[in-house]
C-alpha positions in Angstrom: 16.0 -28.6 -3.6 14.5 -25.8 -1.9 11.1 -27.0 -0.5 8.0 -25.6 -1.7 5.9 -23.3 -0.2 2.8 -24.1 1.8 -0.1 -22.0 3.2 0.9 -21.9 7.4 4.4 -22.6 7.0 6.2 -20.9 9.8 9.4 -19.1 8.2 11.9 -16.0 8.8 12.0 -13.6 6.6 15.5 -15.1 4.1 14.4 -18.5 4.2 11.3 -17.4 2.8 12.9 -15.5 0.2 14.9 -18.2 -0.6 12.3 -20.2 -1.3 10.4 -17.8 -2.8 12.7 -17.7 -5.7 12.6 -20.7 -6.0 9.1 -21.4 -6.7 7.8 -21.0 -10.1 6.8 -17.4 -11.3 3.3 -18.0 -11.2 2.8 -18.2 -7.6 1.8 -15.5 -5.8 2.9 -15.3 -2.2 3.8 -13.4 0.6 5.1 -13.3 4.7 3.5 -11.8 7.4 4.1 -12.2 10.6 6.3 -14.9 10.4 3.2 -17.1 8.4 3.1 -18.2 4.9 0.2 -17.2 2.9 -0.6 -18.3 -0.7 -2.3 -15.5 -2.9 -5.8 -17.7 -5.0 -6.0 -16.7 -8.6 -6.6 -13.3 -9.2 -10.0 -12.7 -10.8 -11.0 -9.5 -12.9 -12.9 -7.5 -10.5 -9.4 -7.5 -8.3 -7.3 -6.4 -11.4 -9.5 -3.8 -12.5 -9.3 -2.1 -9.0 -5.5 -1.8 -8.8 -5.2 -0.7 -12.0 -7.8 2.2 -10.5 -5.5 2.8 -7.3 -2.4 2.7 -9.3 -3.7 5.5 -11.9 -4.7 7.7 -8.9 -1.9 7.1 -6.9 0.4 7.7 -10.5 -1.5 10.9 -10.3 0.0 12.1 -7.2 3.2 11.3 -7.6 3.4 13.6 -11.1 2.4 16.2 -9.3 4.7 15.3 -6.8 8.2 15.6 -7.2 10.1 13.2 -4.4 7.8 10.5 -3.8 7.2 7.2 -5.8 4.4 5.0 -6.8 5.4 1.8 -6.9 2.6 -1.4 -8.2 3.5 -4.7 -6.6 6.8 -4.2 -5.7 8.1 -6.8 -3.2 8.8 -5.1 0.3 11.2 -6.6 3.2 9.7 -5.1 6.0 11.0 -7.1 9.3 13.0 -10.5 9.5 9.7 -11.7 10.0 7.9 -10.0 6.7 7.7 -10.0 3.2 4.8 -8.8 1.4 4.3 -6.9 -2.0 1.4 -4.5 -1.7 -0.8 -3.7 -4.4 0.4 -0.5 -4.6 2.7 1.4 -2.3 3.7 5.4 -2.7 6.9 6.3 -0.3 9.7 9.0 -0.1 12.6 8.7 -1.4 15.5 8.2 1.3 17.1 11.2 0.6 13.7 13.1 0.7 13.6 11.9 4.3 11.8 8.4 3.3 11.7 5.4 5.9 12.7 3.4 3.2 15.9 2.2 1.0 16.8 0.4 -1.9 18.6 -3.4 -1.6 19.2 -5.6 -4.2 16.7 -3.7 -6.2 13.6 -4.9 -3.7 12.3 -2.4 -1.7 13.8 -2.6 2.7 11.7 -0.8 4.8 8.1 0.1 5.3 6.4 2.4 3.2 5.0 5.3 4.3 1.3 4.5 2.2 0.4 0.8 1.4 -3.3 0.1 -0.5 -4.6 -3.3 -0.5 -7.1 -4.7 -3.0 -9.2 -7.2 -1.6 -11.7 -9.4 -2.4 -12.3 -13.0 -1.0 -8.6 -12.0 1.3 -10.3 -9.5 3.0 -10.5 -11.0 6.5 -6.5 -11.1 5.7 -6.2 -7.8 4.9 -8.2 -6.1 7.5 -6.7 -8.5 10.6 -2.9 -9.9 10.1 -2.0 -7.8 7.5 -2.9 -4.5 8.8 -1.3 -5.9 12.1 1.5 -6.5 10.4 2.0 -3.2 8.4 1.5 -1.9 12.1 4.2 -3.3 13.7 6.5 -3.0 10.9 6.2 1.0 10.8 4.2 1.9 7.7 2.0 5.5 8.1 -0.7 4.9 6.9 -2.9 2.1 5.2 -5.8 1.5 2.7 -7.8 -1.3 2.3 -9.8 -1.5 -0.6 -12.9 -4.2 0.1 -14.7 -5.2 -2.6 -16.6 -7.8 -1.1 -17.7 -5.1 1.3 -17.8 -2.1 -0.6 -16.3 -0.7 1.8 -12.8 1.8 1.8 -10.7 1.0 5.0 -8.6 3.9 5.5 -6.0 3.7 8.5 -3.5 6.2 10.2 -0.7 5.6 12.3 -0.8 7.1 15.3 1.2 6.7 18.3 2.4 3.6 16.8 -1.1 2.3 16.6 -3.2 2.6 13.6 -6.6 4.2 14.3 -9.3 4.6 11.4 -9.4 8.0 9.6 -12.6 9.6 9.3 -13.7 11.8 6.4 -14.8 15.1 5.7 -18.4 16.2 6.0 -18.4 15.9 2.0 -17.2 12.1 1.9 -13.4 13.0 1.2 -10.7 11.2 2.7 -8.0 13.1 2.8 -4.2 11.3 4.0 -2.5 13.0 6.8 0.9 11.7 5.4 0.8 13.4 1.6 -1.1 16.5 1.7 -3.3 17.0 -1.0 -3.9 13.5 -1.4 -7.7 13.0 -1.5 -10.1 10.3 -2.5 -13.4 9.9 -2.9 -13.9 6.4 -1.8 -17.5 6.2 -2.9 -16.4 7.4 -7.0 -13.1 4.2 -6.8 -15.9 2.1 -5.9 -18.2 2.7 -8.4 -15.2 3.1 -11.1 -15.9 7.0 -11.5 -12.5 8.0 -12.8 -13.2 11.6 -13.9 -14.3 11.9 -10.5 -11.4 10.3 -8.2 -9.1 12.2 -10.6 -11.6 15.6 -10.6 -11.4 15.1 -6.3 -7.5 14.5 -6.3 -7.1 17.7 -8.4 -8.7 19.3 -5.6 -6.2 18.4 -3.3 -3.4 19.3 -5.1 -4.6 22.6 -5.8 -4.0 23.4 -1.8 -2.0 25.0 -0.3 -0.7 22.5 1.8 0.7 20.5 -1.3 2.2 23.3 -2.2 3.8 23.5 1.5 4.4 19.3 1.3 6.6 19.8 -2.4 8.6 22.8 -1.0 9.6 20.8 2.3 10.7 17.9 -0.2 12.6 20.1 -2.4 14.8 22.3 0.3 15.6 18.4 2.0 
């Protein structure tokens, strides 16, 4: 019998994966930089925010053939990293994306990850941020409920830099043209406003050019 996972265990990804599969289904764990982190019980505010984030990204997926939004799916990022992001957004491999599906898991870093955090925001903003940067995630968003703030990082020359909003307060993706977010609206659960801003982004020439580029792959 395999030993149970414990917080702070230092493991490689294959060992972690085997031991994780042997754990009860109600246990959530992640491997970040070779260190095991067990997730605390999930509270309702965090769950509500995850639904709203997925709704936002699902709207972008619907308007952008060639990409996919995945909620809480296992991603194998490296020999020391296996995570289950709140939501990821990836470009299909045949459209130029940097992931592939292996044994029904996602292998490689997705282009875009969103994490929602409350009591674990220190992990999301430090250990996990460093891991995502190192493994090649191109954009990383943390919705930090306790801080009432949205952090959006963009990889430039292999290092994350925080993305600044426009003068109108809107955050605009550099990897996925037209993926726009009003962070204040998201934090106050104003779904109509979040969708309104997304639709503005989807109506831009940049998004149309991105869709055409994906279609031409």
